[in-house]
N, C-alpha and C positions, 0 to 999 in steps of 0.2 A: 266520024272523023273527028269532032270536035270534044267529045267525052273521050275517046281514045286518048287524043292529044293531051288534054288535061290530066288524065291519070299518070300518061308519063311524067310530065311537067311536075305534077305533085309528088310523086315518088323521089323524082330526081333532086328535088329541092325541099323534102321534107328536112324540118330543123326542128331541133328543141331549144324552145326560147327559155334562159335560165332568169326567169324575172319573178320568181315565186309562185308562179301558177304551178299549182299542184293537180289541178282538175285538168284531166284528160280531155274533155269536150271542150276546155279554153284554148288548149293547146293545138287541139284539130282544127279549131276553128280558125286560130291565129296563122296556123300553116294553111288552111284552104284559102285565108284571105291574100298571103303571098302568093300562092300558086295561081290565084286567079289573075293578081295584080301583073304577076312575071309572063302570061299571057295574053295581057292585054284586056283579060274580059271581066266584068264583074256585073251583078245586078242591077247596079245603078246607071252603067253605062250602055248595057245590052239587052235590058229586060225589054224595051220597044220591039226588038225582032221578034217576040213571041206574044206581044200584045196588040201588035198592029199599030201604035202610037207614033208618032213622029220621034226621030232620032233627038234626044235630049240637048239641051244647050244648058250652058254655065249661066247660073242665075245673076253672076258677079260682071260677065264681060260678054255674055251671048255667044261665045265659041262653042264649036261642037264638043261635047262632055264626053271625053276619052280618058283612059288611065295616064296616057302621055300627058293630057292637058293639067291633069289635077297634079300629078308629080313632077312636071317640068314647067309649063308652059303658063298658066294661070297668072296674071299680073296681080289679082287680089290676095294671090296665095304667097307673093314674093316674099312677104318678110317671114312670114311663119316658115317657109320653105329653106330659107336661107338658115335658120336655127338648125336645120336638120340635114338639108341635103345641099351639096354644092357640085355635085356630078353632072355632066354635060349630055347624059343621055341616058336612057333606061336601061340600055346595058351597063353604063357604068353605075348606076344606082344599084342594080341588083347585084353587081358583082364586086362592088367595094364598099358600099354602105351595110352596116349591120341590121341584119333583120329587125332587130328590137328598135332602132331608130326611124326607119320606115314604118313600124308599126305607130311609133308616138308622134310622127308626121302627120300619120293620118288622123289620128285622134285629135291633135291639136288644130287641124285644117278642119273638124268636126263634118270628116265624110267615112268615119269608122263604121258607125251602125247603117250607111246608107249603102255602103259596097258590099 
């Protein structure tokens, strides 16, 4: 079920990021990351389900680490977040914020290679 849902979301929200990337692999990675964020699942926030570890917590504020926490809630990321995202909900972020801005925020918040 999860894989089927991911494929549907990935296909629906497949985007071409026009930021100079000519490498198809890079574009696919960025699109995969965006699709993962849109469904709220990432390696960082959900790998514990496969490993049997405890659910991860934010090293900055000790809250449960989720995509929502990273994009909207973490007080330690507030200043970085305000440079890129001012939307009040995940739905608003993905509907009104340019995909490249979301990627830039993730990079600036040092989560890009962890997600």
